[in-house]
N, C-alpha and C positions, 0 to 999 in steps of 0.2 A: 383445461389440455398441458400433458404428460411433458416434461421437461426432456430433452435428446436422453436417448440412453446411454447408458457408460461403455465407452469402448479404449482400448490402448491407443498409446501413442505412435505416430508410424515412424519409421528411420528418417524420412523427411524434416517432422518438427522436432526427433533427436538433435538431429545437425544443424538446425537452424537455431535450437536451445543452445547447443556447445558455443557454436559463431558468435550468436548476438546476447544471450543471455534473458530474453524473454520471449512467451508465445503468445498470440492470437488468436484466442477460439472462439470463433463466433457459435452464436443461435444455442446456449447453455441454458436456458432459461426463456419463457415466453411473456409477454406482454400481460398479459392475466394475473402471470407469477409476479413480476413489477408492482402491476397495482395492487400487488395485497401488501406490499411490503411498505409502500409509498400510503398504504391507510394512514389517514389523518394527518399528512405534514403538514397540509394549510395549516392547522387550523396548531399544530404544534410549536411552526416557525412564528404563530400569530400575523400571517400577512395574507394578502388577496392574491391568489393566481392569476386574477385580470387586473392588479391593479400595482405596477409597476414604482410608483409612490409609495408604496407598503413597502419597497423591498429594503428592509435596512441590512446594511453591511458589518460586517466583523474584519476581523484579524489586521488590523491595520489597514483598515478602508478598503480589501481589496475584493469584498464580496463573498468570500468563504467562510461557514458554518458549519462544525463538527458539533452532530449533533449529537449526544448520547442516545442508551437504547434503552427497550423496552421490551422490547420480543424477541427471541430467539428460534432458529429453526437450522433442521437438520442438512449440511450442504452434497450428505451424502444421496440424498431424498429429494431433494431439491433442483442441485444442479448435478444428477451422474456424470453426465463428461466431465465435464471440470475437474467434480471431486477423486475421477480414475486419475486422471492428466497430474495432478496435485500428486496423486500418489507414486505415480512412474515418477516426475520428477524427484522426488524425497527419495526414492527409494525402497517403497513398498509402503502400505497403511502399517506395518507391524513396527514403523520406524517415527509413526506421527502421533502426538498425544491423543485422546480421545476427545481432549475440550476441543479441537482443530475444529473438528466438523460441523460447530455451533455457531452459526453466522448470526449476528445479529442485525438488529435495523438503528446499529447506529452510523444517521446520515452521512455523508458530506455533501453539503449541499454547496455550488456553486451560480452565486446570481447575478454575479458580474458589478459593475458599476454607473455610473449615468457617464462620469467622464470616462469609464474604457470604452464602453460604447462606442464614442463617436474619436477613437483614438486608430488613426492610421500614420503607418503601416503598425501590426500588433507588434509587440515585443518580442526580441529576436531570443535565442532562446536562453544566450549567453546572459542576458542582462535581466532575467528573472530573479529571483529576492530568498525565493525559499529552496534552493538545493540542499536534500540532506538524504541520508538515508529512513530508514523508519526502525525504529527502536526504540522511543525515547525514554521507554521503562526498566532497564539493563544496561552496566557494565560493558562494552560490547570489545568480543575477540574474532577473531579469526575460526574458531566453531564456536562460535557462541549459539545454540537449543533454540533459543527464546523464539528468532526471529528465522525461519526454516523458508519463507520463502513470503514474494511480496505477491499478495491478490486484487486486482481490479474490475469487479463484477461492477459495469455499464446498469443501473437501472432507469437510467432515459438517454436517449439518442443522445450520442454526443459527437457533434459536428467540427469541422474544422474551426479554428480560431472561437471556438465556444466555452472555454472553458478544461479541456480536458488536461490531462496529466502529459508531463512531456520526463520522455526518461533518456538518459544519456549514456549508453551502451560504451561507449568508449570509456569510461569512468570506473568503470568494476576493478579492470589491472590497480589502479591507484588507490582506493580503500582496500583491495588486495594487500599489495605492498604494503601498507598501513600498519595495517592490523597486523602482517607477519613480522613487521619491524618491534611491535610494539607488544611482547606477550603479556607484560605489564594489568592489561588492559587501555582500552581508552572511553570519555564517555561517549554519549549521545551525537557530540557536537567533535567528537575523534582529537580531545585533548588528552594528552596521558597521564596516567594516574600521576601524581603526584606535582601535576604542574599549577599553577595558583591559577588558572580560568577553568578547571574542573569542573567545579559545580554550575559554572554559567548555564543556562537554557537555550538561551537566543543567540546566542555565540555563532552563523554561517559562514564566516569568512573562509575556514577552508575548503569546504567543499566549494564555495564561489570559486575559490583561487584554483581547484582541481578544474572544475568545467570550461573553467577559461582555457584551457589548452586542450582542451575536446573540440572534435569536427562530426560526430557521428548524434544527433538527434532523433527524438520520434516522439510525436505527436499521438497519446492514445484516443482513436477516437473509432466507431462502430457504432452498432444500432442495439436496441435494449435488448438485454442477452447474452450481450458477450461478456468474455473473461478471460484480462489479461492475467499470467501468471508472469512474471518476475521476480529476476535472482536478489536476494537479498542484501547483495550488496551493492545494487543498483542504486547510484543517485539519480533522484526523479526531486522535480518541483511541477505546486498546481503552475498553472498558466492563466493569463487571464481571461476572463467571459467576456468579449465584443462584442460577441453577437445578444449578449443579455438571452439566453437561453435557458429555461429550468433545468440543469447539469446536477447530477444526483449520482454518487456512487460507494461503496465502503471501502474501505482497506480490512478485510475480515484474516484475523494473524494464524498464521501455520505452523505450530509451538513443532521441536521432535523431543524426542522420549531421551534421548543420550545426545552430547555435540556431534557434533559433522566430525569423520572421524578419514585424514589426513596419510593417516599410513595404516589402510587395509592390507593385511598377509593375504588373503585370500583375491584381493582386488575388485570387491562388490562394491564399488562406489558409487554413491548417488548422481545422476545429472548432473545435481546444485554444485556436488564432493567435486567431479569431472569439470567443471566449467572453473571453479576457483583454481586447482591446481593447472590446469588451461593457462587463467591471468594471471598466476606466479609462474608461468615459463616451467610446466612440471610437463615431461613429456605423458601421452597417455598407457597407463600402468602403473608409473611412476607414484610417488609420494615424498611425503615431506614426513625421513625419516629423526629425523632430531629435534622438530618444534612443539615445546610444548608451554602452554598458559602458565606465567607467573606469580597471577594476583588471583584475586578472590574472587570468584562469579558474585554480584551482587545485584538487587534491586532497588529501582528508583523509583522515586513517586511523584510524576511528572506536577506540575502545575495547574496544565487541563484539565486531569480527573478531581480538581475540588471544583476549576470553574464547570464541566458537565457533570457534577452531581446538583451544582446551583440550578443550571438550566433544567435538570432532570425532574427536579419538584415543578419550576413552573409552570415547562409541559403537562406532566401530570396533570396539575389544577386546572389547564385550560380544557385536556381532553375530559375528564369527569365533567367539566361545565357543559360542553361540549355533547354529552351524553346523556346530560339532565335535560337539558334542552330539547334534544331530539324524542325525547320519553314523552316528555311532558307536550308537544306538537302533536 
């Protein structure tokens, strides 16, 4: 079965993104395609799909597992409708790095926990403990090209209270303002360069404080094959899988060839740039005439990379053993 054909965004979709900072695009790929990506996932996890007693938890006991990747596939072929929308939001395919079209099976699994299954009512959005923006591998600026868009494909059905990502559209303006005020650069945890806590990886206090003053929250739910396209400054959090249904997503990165530009003489701003400007209170067609970064663009090697390398070796060994056992049978 083929995925849905490429098609441009409608004006109503563009208007929705400029207002809310995200789009939900249904039926971008099929269940057959999803099954191909999920092939061998239970062997990789070393768990049984039918025995929840084998469902180990990780990440502070929250039931989430960030798996390393083994395979890649071309998004422009796999999800042409979503890829076309990504290009529309970013100002055209010529602004996106070629590597961005290569999606990988670096699956993000949320299995929930036995305690969470019995927890009623579900945790309120403001009480979630994982609020952040993506991009733990670089120093952040308002115009950072490393994270041009947040993409969330659903490789399983994701039902309410089933461990879907929660996004906070209200918080985009707070993040944009903070980055505007700190052209020297901030850490992935929003700590300004030169501050003593700049190198800390796990301090999410800044995000929790920001979200505490917000009111709009959206749970990312839908069916297999749906894709959410989200502004890169969208604060979001994993939620608790109270239903303990098998939930799998990925976050394929979209990076740009050049930094975002908020002072385009021709007015050719991308929709992502326009949403950032609107979040800063800049009228349509206007720009930031005097804003420039004052620090160096730097890459960071997060701890998760070292952890995932070890996981990858373990997963590869289990997959090879499974293949040998199948061949023998």
